[in-house]
C-alpha positions in Angstrom: 0.0 0.0 0.0 1.2 3.5 -0.8 0.4 6.8 0.7 -1.8 8.5 -2.0 -0.6 12.0 -1.3 3.1 11.0 -1.6 2.3 9.0 -4.7 0.8 12.0 -6.3 3.8 14.1 -5.3 6.0 11.5 -7.1 3.8 11.7 -10.1 4.3 15.5 -10.2 8.0 15.1 -9.8 8.2 12.6 -12.6 6.2 14.9 -14.9 8.7 17.7 -14.1 12.0 15.9 -14.0 11.5 12.4 -15.2 12.5 9.2 -13.4 15.8 9.7 -11.5 16.3 6.2 -10.2 15.7 3.2 -12.6 13.3 0.4 -11.7 14.7 -3.2 -11.4 13.4 -6.0 -13.6 14.3 -9.5 -14.5 13.7 -11.4 -17.7 10.9 -13.9 -17.5 9.1 -16.3 -19.9 6.6 -13.7 -21.1 8.7 -10.5 -21.0 10.1 -8.7 -18.0 9.1 -9.0 -14.3 9.3 -6.0 -11.9 11.7 -6.7 -9.1 11.8 -3.3 -7.3 10.4 0.1 -8.0 6.6 -0.5 -8.0 5.9 2.9 -6.6 8.0 4.6 -9.3 6.4 2.3 -11.9 2.8 3.2 -10.8 3.7 6.9 -10.7 5.3 6.9 -14.1 2.1 5.3 -15.6 0.0 7.9 -13.9 2.3 10.6 -15.3 1.6 9.3 -18.8 5.1 7.8 -19.5 5.2 4.9 -21.9 8.9 4.2 -21.3 11.0 4.3 -18.2 14.7 3.5 -17.4 15.2 0.0 -16.0 18.1 -2.2 -14.9 18.0 -5.9 -15.8 19.2 -8.2 -13.0 19.7 -12.0 -13.0 17.8 -12.8 -9.8 16.4 -16.1 -8.5 13.2 -16.3 -6.6 14.9 -16.3 -3.2 16.9 -13.2 -3.9 13.8 -11.6 -5.5 12.0 -11.4 -2.2 15.0 -10.1 -0.4 15.5 -7.3 -2.9 11.8 -6.4 -2.8 11.9 -6.1 1.0 15.0 -3.9 0.9 13.4 -1.7 -1.8 10.3 -1.5 0.3 12.4 -0.3 3.2 13.8 2.5 1.1 10.4 4.1 0.6 9.9 7.4 2.4 6.3 6.7 3.5 6.9 3.6 5.6 5.8 4.0 9.2 8.1 2.7 12.0 6.1 -0.5 12.6 6.1 -1.5 8.9 9.8 -0.8 8.9 10.4 -2.9 12.0 8.4 -5.8 10.5 10.4 -5.7 7.3 13.7 -5.8 9.3 12.4 -8.7 11.3 11.4 -10.5 8.1 14.8 -10.0 6.6 16.4 -11.5 9.7 14.0 -14.4 10.1 13.7 -15.5 6.4 17.2 -14.7 5.2 19.2 -15.1 8.4 20.6 -11.6 8.3 22.0 -10.0 11.4 21.1 -6.5 12.5 24.5 -5.4 11.1 23.7 -6.9 7.7 20.2 -5.4 7.6 21.7 -2.0 8.5 24.2 -2.3 5.6 21.5 -3.4 3.2 19.3 -0.4 3.9 22.0 2.2 4.5 21.4 2.8 8.2 23.5 2.3 11.3 22.9 -0.8 13.5 21.6 1.3 16.4 18.8 2.7 14.3 17.7 -0.8 13.1 17.9 -2.1 16.7 15.7 0.8 18.0 13.1 0.2 15.3 13.0 -3.5 16.0 12.4 -2.8 19.7 9.0 -1.2 18.8 7.7 -4.6 17.9 7.8 -5.6 21.6 5.1 -2.9 22.4 1.5 -4.0 22.9 -0.5 -4.4 19.7 -2.7 -1.4 20.6 0.3 0.9 20.8 1.7 -0.5 17.5 -1.6 0.3 15.9 -1.4 3.9 17.1 2.1 4.2 15.6 0.9 2.7 12.3 -2.0 5.1 12.0 0.1 8.1 13.0 -1.7 8.8 16.3 1.7 8.7 18.0 5.2 9.0 16.5 8.1 6.6 16.7 9.7 9.0 19.2 6.6 8.6 21.5 6.8 4.8 21.1 10.5 4.6 22.0 9.9 6.6 25.1 7.2 4.1 26.2 9.6 1.2 25.8 11.4 2.4 29.0 8.3 1.6 31.1 8.4 -1.8 32.8 4.8 -3.0 32.3 2.3 -3.1 29.4 -0.3 -1.6 31.7 1.8 1.5 32.4 2.7 1.8 28.7 -1.0 1.7 27.7 -2.1 4.2 30.4 0.6 6.7 29.2 -0.1 6.0 25.6 -3.8 6.9 26.2 -2.7 10.2 27.7 -0.4 11.0 24.7 -3.3 10.5 22.3 -5.9 12.3 24.4 -3.8 15.3 25.3 -1.6 15.5 22.3 1.6 15.3 24.3 4.9 16.0 22.6 7.8 13.5 22.6 9.6 15.7 25.1 6.6 15.8 27.4 6.2 12.1 27.1 9.9 11.5 28.0 9.6 13.7 31.0 6.5 11.8 32.3 8.3 8.5 31.7 11.3 9.8 33.8 8.9 10.8 36.6 7.3 7.4 36.5 10.6 5.6 36.7 11.9 7.5 39.7 8.8 7.1 41.8 9.4 4.9 44.8 7.7 1.5 44.5 5.4 0.9 47.4 3.3 -2.0 48.7 5.7 -4.5 47.4 5.5 -6.8 50.4 1.7 -6.6 50.7 -0.4 -8.6 48.2 -2.9 -6.4 46.3 -6.5 -7.5 46.4 -7.4 -8.6 42.9 -10.8 -6.8 43.2 -9.1 -3.6 44.2 -6.6 -3.9 41.4 -9.4 -4.4 38.9 -11.1 -1.2 40.2 -7.8 0.7 39.9 -7.4 -0.4 36.3 -11.0 0.5 35.5 -10.6 4.0 37.0 -7.4 4.5 35.1 -9.1 3.6 31.9 -12.0 5.9 32.6 -9.9 8.9 33.7 -6.9 8.4 31.4 -4.3 8.8 34.2 -2.7 6.9 37.1 -5.0 6.0 39.9 -3.9 4.3 43.2 -6.2 2.9 45.8 -5.1 2.4 49.4 -7.6 -0.1 50.9 -8.0 -0.8 54.6 -10.5 -2.9 56.6 -13.0 0.0 57.1 -11.7 2.9 55.0 -9.2 3.8 52.4 -8.3 6.5 49.9 -8.1 7.0 46.2 -5.2 9.0 44.7 -5.6 10.4 41.2 -2.6 11.8 39.5 -2.5 14.8 37.1 0.4 16.4 35.3 -0.7 20.0 34.5 -3.5 22.5 35.3 -5.2 21.5 32.1 -5.1 17.9 33.1 -6.6 18.8 36.5 -9.4 20.7 34.8 -10.0 17.7 32.5 -10.3 15.3 35.4 -12.5 17.7 37.3 -14.9 17.9 34.3 -15.0 14.1 34.1 -15.8 13.7 37.8 -18.5 16.4 37.7 -20.2 14.9 34.7 -20.2 11.5 36.4 -21.8 13.0 39.5 -24.8 14.4 37.6 
């Protein structure tokens, strides 16, 4: 799939300057088969070209898939999750190391490693990245959090409040330096479920301290705007 806006930008560029980078083909029984450059090929057709520069390669079926994947990784409109899945496929199906993948796509190994780490995030967060609701920078910040639950709670805040990557990194740092309490005391599963439900409803961290006869509910906020948002939620629920 191609981003339609970027495809049309390429069409306009081809009409103006022609095709700068040739497509790759291999000779088949019935003519030539496209190996790499489908986006350029489609754009050239839309631009009205009946001829385009091409390089002919002697490629077997195994190398064909590898070259197609590498070509796909060189597209500008890939989101970080698509990129990570393509790296993973190159490693799993062709036995490439991270270093070899980095060489093939012209990036350093650290960049490839960081993109691959995004695939360890919960599917919901990966979906947000794929759809552009949060950026790769947001997702990398969330990787520092120790539990999926905490990652999801903060991700929800990013989407709802439009937090920047810097704001997200600051919140992650605050979460990581908080003292861990109640480690020695088992948490009542029912109370834990209520905590989780309140966090989902309010979009922020909620902590319940439960005693035999009484307890307290602590609701965290991170700005005056956040406090106002929580107040409005609680007021609307009280009506």
